[in-house]
ZADO-159596 format. One record per residue (C-alpha): residue in one letter; chain; x, y, z; residue number from 0. Coordinates in Angstrom, 1 decimal. Example, Ala and Ser with C-alpha at 12.3 -4.5 7.8 and 13.67 -1.06 7.14 Angstrom:
BEGIN
["A","A",[12.3,-4.5,7.8],0]
["S","A",[13.7,-1.1,7.1],1]
//
This chain:
BEGIN
["M","A",[-127.7,124.0,-155.1],0]
["T","A",[-129.0,121.3,-152.8],1]
["A","A",[-128.8,121.0,-149.0],2]
["N","A",[-125.5,119.0,-149.3],3]
["G","A",[-123.9,122.0,-151.0],4]
["I","A",[-123.4,120.7,-154.5],5]
["A","A",[-125.3,121.3,-157.6],6]
["R","A",[-127.8,118.7,-158.7],7]
["F","A",[-126.2,115.7,-160.4],8]
["G","A",[-127.2,114.9,-163.9],9]
["D","A",[-128.5,111.4,-164.8],10]
["D","A",[-125.4,110.6,-166.9],11]
["Y","A",[-122.6,108.4,-165.6],12]
["S","A",[-120.5,108.5,-168.8],13]
["D","A",[-117.3,109.9,-167.2],14]
["A","A",[-117.3,107.3,-164.5],15]
["L","A",[-118.1,104.5,-166.8],16]
["E","A",[-115.5,105.7,-169.3],17]
["L","A",[-112.8,105.5,-166.5],18]
["I","A",[-113.9,102.0,-165.5],19]
["N","A",[-114.0,100.7,-169.1],20]
["E","A",[-110.5,102.1,-169.6],21]
["L","A",[-109.3,100.2,-166.4],22]
["N","A",[-110.8,97.0,-167.8],23]
["Q","A",[-109.3,97.5,-171.2],24]
["R","A",[-105.8,98.1,-169.7],25]
["T","A",[-106.2,95.0,-167.6],26]
["Q","A",[-107.1,92.9,-170.6],27]
["D","A",[-104.2,94.3,-172.6],28]
["D","A",[-101.8,93.3,-169.8],29]
["G","A",[-103.0,89.7,-169.7],30]
["G","A",[-105.2,90.2,-166.7],31]
["N","A",[-102.8,92.3,-164.5],32]
["H","A",[-103.8,95.7,-163.2],33]
["T","A",[-101.8,98.3,-165.1],34]
["S","A",[-101.5,102.0,-165.1],35]
["L","A",[-103.7,104.5,-166.9],36]
["L","A",[-101.1,107.1,-167.8],37]
["E","A",[-101.7,110.5,-169.2],38]
["P","A",[-100.2,111.2,-172.6],39]
["P","A",[-96.6,109.9,-172.6],40]
["E","A",[-93.7,112.2,-172.2],41]
["T","A",[-91.6,112.5,-175.3],42]
["T","A",[-88.1,113.8,-176.0],43]
["S","A",[-87.6,117.1,-177.6],44]
["S","A",[-84.8,119.0,-179.3],45]
["K","A",[-85.5,122.0,-177.0],46]
["S","A",[-83.7,120.2,-174.1],47]
["S","A",[-80.0,119.9,-174.0],48]
["D","A",[-78.5,116.6,-172.8],49]
["H","A",[-75.6,118.6,-171.4],50]
["T","A",[-77.5,120.7,-168.9],51]
["Y","A",[-78.7,119.8,-165.5],52]
["R","A",[-82.0,121.5,-166.3],53]
["G","A",[-82.3,119.6,-169.6],54]
["R","A",[-81.8,116.3,-167.8],55]
["F","A",[-85.1,116.9,-165.9],56]
["M","A",[-86.9,118.9,-168.6],57]
["A","A",[-86.7,116.3,-171.4],58]
["G","A",[-90.1,115.1,-172.4],59]
["K","A",[-91.9,117.7,-170.2],60]
["E","A",[-91.5,120.8,-172.4],61]
["E","A",[-95.1,121.2,-173.4],62]
["E","A",[-96.4,120.7,-169.8],63]
["Y","A",[-93.8,123.2,-168.6],64]
["E","A",[-94.8,125.8,-171.2],65]
["K","A",[-98.6,125.4,-170.4],66]
["T","A",[-97.8,125.7,-166.7],67]
["I","A",[-95.9,129.0,-167.2],68]
["E","A",[-98.7,130.3,-169.5],69]
["A","A",[-101.4,129.4,-166.8],70]
["Y","A",[-99.4,131.1,-164.0],71]
["Q","A",[-98.9,134.2,-166.1],72]
["A","A",[-102.6,134.3,-166.9],73]
["I","A",[-103.6,133.9,-163.3],74]
["A","A",[-101.2,136.7,-162.4],75]
["A","A",[-102.8,138.9,-165.0],76]
["G","A",[-99.7,140.9,-165.9],77]
["R","A",[-98.4,141.2,-162.3],78]
["S","A",[-95.1,139.7,-161.2],79]
["S","A",[-95.5,136.0,-160.3],80]
["N","A",[-93.3,134.2,-157.8],81]
["H","A",[-94.5,130.9,-159.4],82]
["V","A",[-93.2,131.9,-162.8],83]
["H","A",[-89.9,133.1,-161.5],84]
["A","A",[-89.5,129.9,-159.5],85]
["L","A",[-90.2,127.7,-162.5],86]
["E","A",[-87.9,129.7,-164.8],87]
["S","A",[-85.1,129.5,-162.3],88]
["C","A",[-85.5,125.8,-161.4],89]
["R","A",[-82.4,123.6,-161.9],90]
["K","A",[-80.5,126.3,-163.8],91]
["F","A",[-77.5,126.0,-161.4],92]
["A","A",[-75.9,122.8,-160.2],93]
["T","A",[-72.4,121.9,-159.0],94]
["F","A",[-70.4,118.7,-158.8],95]
["K","A",[-68.8,118.2,-155.4],96]
["R","A",[-66.5,115.6,-154.0],97]
["D","A",[-66.7,114.3,-150.4],98]
["L","A",[-63.3,114.9,-148.9],99]
["A","A",[-63.4,111.7,-146.7],100]
["T","A",[-64.9,109.2,-149.1],101]
["G","A",[-64.4,110.6,-152.6],102]
["D","A",[-68.1,110.2,-153.4],103]
["I","A",[-69.6,112.6,-156.0],104]
["K","A",[-72.8,114.4,-155.5],105]
["V","A",[-74.7,117.1,-157.4],106]
["F","A",[-75.7,120.1,-155.4],107]
["G","A",[-78.6,121.9,-157.3],108]
["D","A",[-81.4,124.3,-156.8],109]
["S","A",[-85.0,123.2,-157.4],110]
["C","A",[-88.2,125.2,-157.0],111]
["R","A",[-90.4,122.4,-155.6],112]
["D","A",[-93.4,124.2,-157.0],113]
["R","A",[-96.5,122.0,-157.0],114]
["W","A",[-97.0,122.3,-160.7],115]
["C","A",[-93.3,122.2,-161.8],116]
["P","A",[-93.0,119.2,-164.2],117]
["M","A",[-89.3,118.8,-163.4],118]
["C","A",[-89.9,118.6,-159.6],119]
["A","A",[-93.0,116.6,-160.1],120]
["G","A",[-91.0,113.9,-161.8],121]
["E","A",[-88.8,113.4,-158.8],122]
["K","A",[-91.7,113.5,-156.4],123]
["A","A",[-93.4,110.9,-158.4],124]
["A","A",[-90.4,108.6,-158.5],125]
["Y","A",[-90.1,108.8,-154.7],126]
["A","A",[-93.8,108.3,-154.1],127]
["K","A",[-93.7,105.3,-156.5],128]
["D","A",[-91.0,103.6,-154.5],129]
["Q","A",[-92.7,104.3,-151.2],130]
["S","A",[-96.1,103.1,-152.5],131]
["E","A",[-94.5,100.0,-153.9],132]
["I","A",[-92.9,99.1,-150.6],133]
["Y","A",[-96.3,99.6,-148.9],134]
["I","A",[-98.2,97.4,-151.4],135]
["K","A",[-95.6,94.6,-151.1],136]
["S","A",[-96.1,94.6,-147.3],137]
["L","A",[-99.9,93.8,-147.7],138]
["K","A",[-101.3,90.3,-147.8],139]
["A","A",[-104.1,91.1,-150.3],140]
["P","A",[-103.7,94.7,-151.7],141]
["R","A",[-106.5,96.2,-153.7],142]
["F","A",[-107.0,99.1,-156.0],143]
["L","A",[-110.1,101.2,-155.4],144]
["T","A",[-111.4,104.0,-157.7],145]
["L","A",[-114.1,106.3,-156.5],146]
["T","A",[-116.0,108.5,-159.0],147]
["L","A",[-118.8,111.0,-159.0],148]
["R","A",[-121.8,111.2,-161.2],149]
["N","A",[-121.5,113.8,-164.0],150]
["N","A",[-121.9,117.2,-162.4],151]
["E","A",[-122.0,120.8,-163.7],152]
["A","A",[-120.6,122.2,-160.5],153]
["D","A",[-117.2,124.0,-160.6],154]
["L","A",[-114.1,122.0,-160.0],155]
["K","A",[-113.4,123.4,-156.6],156]
["T","A",[-116.9,122.4,-155.3],157]
["Q","A",[-116.6,119.0,-156.8],158]
["I","A",[-113.2,118.3,-155.2],159]
["A","A",[-114.5,119.4,-151.8],160]
["F","A",[-117.6,117.2,-152.2],161]
["L","A",[-115.5,114.2,-153.3],162]
["T","A",[-113.1,114.4,-150.3],163]
["E","A",[-115.9,115.0,-147.9],164]
["S","A",[-117.7,111.9,-149.3],165]
["F","A",[-114.6,109.8,-148.9],166]
["A","A",[-114.4,110.9,-145.3],167]
["R","A",[-118.0,109.9,-144.7],168]
["L","A",[-117.3,106.5,-146.4],169]
["R","A",[-114.4,105.9,-144.0],170]
["S","A",[-116.7,106.5,-141.0],171]
["R","A",[-119.1,103.8,-142.0],172]
["A","A",[-119.2,100.5,-140.0],173]
["Y","A",[-118.8,98.3,-143.1],174]
["W","A",[-115.6,100.2,-144.2],175]
["K","A",[-114.1,100.2,-140.7],176]
["K","A",[-114.7,96.5,-140.3],177]
["N","A",[-113.0,95.6,-143.6],178]
["V","A",[-110.4,98.3,-144.3],179]
["T","A",[-107.1,98.4,-142.4],180]
["G","A",[-105.6,101.4,-144.1],181]
["G","A",[-104.4,102.8,-147.4],182]
["I","A",[-103.1,105.7,-149.6],183]
["W","A",[-105.3,107.9,-151.7],184]
["F","A",[-104.5,110.0,-154.7],185]
["L","A",[-106.6,112.7,-156.5],186]
["Q","A",[-106.8,112.8,-160.3],187]
["V","A",[-108.6,115.5,-162.3],188]
["K","A",[-109.7,115.4,-165.9],189]
["R","A",[-112.4,116.5,-168.3],190]
["G","A",[-114.9,113.9,-169.4],191]
["R","A",[-114.3,112.9,-173.0],192]
["D","A",[-117.9,112.9,-173.9],193]
["S","A",[-119.6,115.1,-171.3],194]
["E","A",[-116.8,117.7,-171.2],195]
["L","A",[-117.6,118.2,-167.5],196]
["W","A",[-115.0,118.1,-164.8],197]
["H","A",[-114.4,114.5,-163.5],198]
["P","A",[-112.3,114.4,-160.3],199]
["H","A",[-111.9,111.0,-158.8],200]
["L","A",[-109.8,109.2,-156.2],201]
["H","A",[-107.5,106.2,-156.7],202]
["I","A",[-106.8,104.3,-153.5],203]
["L","A",[-104.2,101.6,-152.6],204]
["L","A",[-106.2,99.6,-150.1],205]
["D","A",[-105.4,97.1,-147.3],206]
["G","A",[-108.0,95.0,-145.7],207]
["N","A",[-110.5,92.2,-146.3],208]
["Y","A",[-112.5,91.3,-149.4],209]
["M","A",[-115.4,93.7,-150.0],210]
["E","A",[-118.2,92.9,-152.3],211]
["Q","A",[-118.3,95.5,-155.1],212]
["G","A",[-122.1,95.8,-155.0],213]
["R","A",[-122.1,96.4,-151.2],214]
["L","A",[-119.4,99.0,-151.5],215]
["S","A",[-121.1,100.7,-154.5],216]
["A","A",[-124.3,101.0,-152.5],217]
["L","A",[-122.5,102.5,-149.6],218]
["W","A",[-120.7,105.0,-151.9],219]
["E","A",[-124.0,105.9,-153.5],220]
["L","A",[-125.4,106.6,-150.0],221]
["V","A",[-122.6,108.9,-148.9],222]
["T","A",[-122.5,110.8,-152.2],223]
["Y","A",[-126.3,111.1,-152.5],224]
["G","A",[-126.4,109.3,-155.8],225]
["S","A",[-123.0,108.2,-157.3],226]
["P","A",[-122.8,104.4,-157.3],227]
["V","A",[-120.0,103.8,-159.9],228]
["I","A",[-116.8,102.5,-158.3],229]
["D","A",[-114.2,99.9,-159.2],230]
["I","A",[-112.3,97.6,-156.9],231]
["R","A",[-109.8,94.9,-157.9],232]
["R","A",[-106.9,93.0,-156.6],233]
["I","A",[-103.4,94.4,-157.4],234]
["H","A",[-101.3,91.9,-159.3],235]
["D","A",[-98.8,94.2,-160.9],236]
["V","A",[-97.4,96.0,-157.9],237]
["E","A",[-94.9,98.2,-159.8],238]
["S","A",[-97.4,99.3,-162.4],239]
["A","A",[-100.1,100.2,-159.8],240]
["A","A",[-97.6,102.2,-157.7],241]
["R","A",[-96.3,104.0,-160.8],242]
["Y","A",[-99.8,104.9,-161.9],243]
["V","A",[-101.0,106.5,-158.6],244]
["A","A",[-97.6,108.1,-157.8],245]
["R","A",[-97.6,110.4,-160.8],246]
["Y","A",[-100.6,112.3,-159.2],247]
["T","A",[-98.7,113.0,-156.0],248]
["A","A",[-97.6,116.4,-157.4],249]
["R","A",[-99.6,116.9,-160.5],250]
["P","A",[-103.2,115.5,-160.4],251]
["A","A",[-103.9,116.7,-164.0],252]
["A","A",[-102.1,117.1,-167.3],253]
["L","A",[-102.3,120.7,-168.2],254]
["Q","A",[-100.8,120.6,-171.6],255]
["D","A",[-103.9,119.3,-173.3],256]
["M","A",[-106.3,121.7,-171.6],257]
["P","A",[-107.5,125.1,-172.8],258]
["I","A",[-105.8,127.8,-170.8],259]
["E","A",[-109.0,128.6,-168.9],260]
["D","A",[-109.2,125.0,-167.7],261]
["A","A",[-105.5,125.0,-166.6],262]
["M","A",[-106.1,128.1,-164.7],263]
["E","A",[-109.2,126.6,-162.9],264]
["V","A",[-107.3,123.5,-162.0],265]
["I","A",[-104.4,125.4,-160.5],266]
["S","A",[-106.7,127.7,-158.6],267]
["A","A",[-109.1,125.0,-157.4],268]
["L","A",[-106.2,122.9,-156.0],269]
["H","A",[-104.3,125.8,-154.4],270]
["G","A",[-103.6,124.7,-150.8],271]
["K","A",[-105.4,121.4,-151.2],272]
["R","A",[-104.0,118.0,-150.4],273]
["L","A",[-103.4,115.9,-153.5],274]
["C","A",[-102.8,112.6,-151.7],275]
["G","A",[-103.0,111.3,-148.2],276]
["T","A",[-102.8,108.2,-146.0],277]
["F","A",[-105.1,106.6,-143.4],278]
["G","A",[-104.9,103.7,-141.0],279]
["N","A",[-101.7,101.6,-141.5],280]
["G","A",[-100.9,103.7,-144.6],281]
["K","A",[-99.8,106.5,-142.3],282]
["T","A",[-96.5,104.8,-142.0],283]
["V","A",[-95.8,105.9,-145.6],284]
["T","A",[-94.1,109.2,-146.5],285]
["L","A",[-94.9,110.4,-150.0],286]
["T","A",[-92.8,113.6,-150.1],287]
["P","A",[-89.1,113.4,-150.6],288]
["P","A",[-87.1,114.8,-147.6],289]
["K","A",[-84.9,117.7,-148.0],290]
["I","A",[-81.4,116.3,-147.7],291]
["E","A",[-78.6,118.6,-146.7],292]
["A","A",[-75.0,117.5,-147.0],293]
["S","A",[-72.9,116.7,-144.0],294]
["G","A",[-69.1,116.5,-144.0],295]
["E","A",[-66.6,118.4,-146.1],296]
["W","A",[-67.1,118.8,-149.8],297]
["N","A",[-64.7,120.1,-152.5],298]
["I","A",[-66.2,121.9,-155.4],299]
["I","A",[-65.3,120.3,-158.7],300]
["G","A",[-67.1,122.5,-161.1],301]
["G","A",[-70.5,123.3,-162.8],302]
["Y","A",[-72.6,120.3,-163.9],303]
["D","A",[-73.3,121.8,-167.3],304]
["D","A",[-69.7,122.6,-168.0],305]
["I","A",[-68.4,119.2,-167.0],306]
["A","A",[-71.1,117.3,-168.8],307]
["K","A",[-70.3,119.2,-172.1],308]
["K","A",[-66.6,118.8,-171.7],309]
["A","A",[-66.9,115.1,-171.1],310]
["E","A",[-67.5,114.6,-174.8],311]
["T","A",[-63.9,115.4,-175.6],312]
["C","A",[-62.0,115.7,-172.3],313]
["P","A",[-60.9,112.5,-170.5],314]
["K","A",[-60.5,114.5,-167.3],315]
["A","A",[-64.2,115.6,-167.3],316]
["R","A",[-65.3,112.2,-168.5],317]
["A","A",[-63.7,110.6,-165.4],318]
["I","A",[-66.0,112.7,-163.3],319]
["M","A",[-69.1,111.8,-165.2],320]
["I","A",[-68.2,108.1,-165.0],321]
["A","A",[-67.6,108.2,-161.3],322]
["Y","A",[-70.9,110.0,-160.8],323]
["N","A",[-73.0,107.7,-163.0],324]
["T","A",[-71.5,104.5,-161.7],325]
["Y","A",[-71.7,105.6,-158.0],326]
["Q","A",[-67.9,105.2,-157.7],327]
["P","A",[-65.6,107.5,-155.7],328]
["L","A",[-63.5,110.0,-157.6],329]
["S","A",[-59.8,109.5,-156.9],330]
["E","A",[-57.7,112.4,-155.6],331]
["A","A",[-55.7,112.2,-158.8],332]
["D","A",[-58.7,112.6,-161.0],333]
["F","A",[-60.0,115.5,-158.9],334]
["E","A",[-56.6,117.3,-159.0],335]
["A","A",[-56.2,116.6,-162.8],336]
["F","A",[-59.5,118.4,-163.6],337]
["T","A",[-59.5,121.2,-161.0],338]
["G","A",[-55.8,122.0,-160.9],339]
["H","A",[-56.0,122.2,-157.1],340]
["P","A",[-55.0,119.8,-154.4],341]
["V","A",[-57.8,118.0,-152.5],342]
["G","A",[-59.1,120.3,-149.7],343]
["F","A",[-58.0,123.5,-151.3],344]
["I","A",[-61.5,124.8,-152.2],345]
["S","A",[-63.0,123.6,-148.9],346]
["Q","A",[-60.4,125.5,-146.8],347]
["M","A",[-61.3,128.7,-148.7],348]
["S","A",[-65.0,128.4,-148.0],349]
["E","A",[-65.2,126.6,-144.7],350]
["D","A",[-66.5,129.7,-142.9],351]
["K","A",[-69.3,130.4,-145.4],352]
["P","A",[-72.7,129.3,-144.2],353]
["P","A",[-74.5,126.8,-146.5],354]
["D","A",[-77.1,128.2,-148.9],355]
["Q","A",[-80.3,126.6,-147.8],356]
["Q","A",[-81.5,126.2,-151.4],357]
["M","A",[-78.4,124.4,-152.4],358]
["L","A",[-79.4,120.9,-151.4],359]
["L","A",[-78.4,117.5,-152.6],360]
["D","A",[-80.1,116.3,-155.8],361]
["F","A",[-82.7,114.5,-153.6],362]
["Y","A",[-83.8,111.7,-155.9],363]
["N","A",[-81.5,110.7,-158.7],364]
//
């Protein structure tokens, strides 16, 4: 260990250069526009049912979900794990309800909001993507900055701490303060393809003046004690840039392709750590979806899974699904036809029951 608290860097920059080369290749493939560097794409699977609320969010995420469960179980070492229980219960129960006043249809469902839950991460990423896109569009000359570290044999927790501390030192420098107005940063973690060493790095949506790459590289090398490789470029494809960084809001690494030991280290190293953040004028951006509790009076229509399945053959159930998916109010006649009860009947029976705090609106459809 050196005086700055991190093991001596090697002389190899292969991980950082690999990332920059991939950025350049993606840019060329998109005709010059900045595009995203996504992890392996999500694919559909026969394991998910299109008729279930859980299956709606699980589709394409089965392998990531199974690796997350496996990693949590290994960390717990045979003991009961609240994380495993939360993931196994996530989105297993959801109910269609109708607003008594407007006829609007909403889904009330339970979600675990666990950091590593692939289902919840998808919703968080969708929200963060929209918020990031709004921020980028508000900027005159938005830029995309990637900060990397030299190949390093230190453990992942140490590297992440050093990376974030170095970024804080960078933001305190006069050249940065003079030229940067604000931004949003996101952490990504992966193994180097060739070095097989941990390679954490920061992606930053940046607002401010033009900065010469060589000058910024020299400054980054100074604050990191020897890591000069950075990449900075103008953002041309706003949606793609926002989508790329937003996926790391909740899950900064893809666990499914990692050995179980690596997945365990990632989860442990990032426990309680911030995965993204804002500074300067970026502080106006909120990246976490708010918890939205329903107001007004709602009539229970029925379980999501039951209605979605019945909609294949039952016109009464199909009317509910059509109203929900087209954002149209459900008529009193359609409500009564399916439930067999007059409007308001269920609400009157349960109006004194306090709301279950976990039964929140589906916060990002």
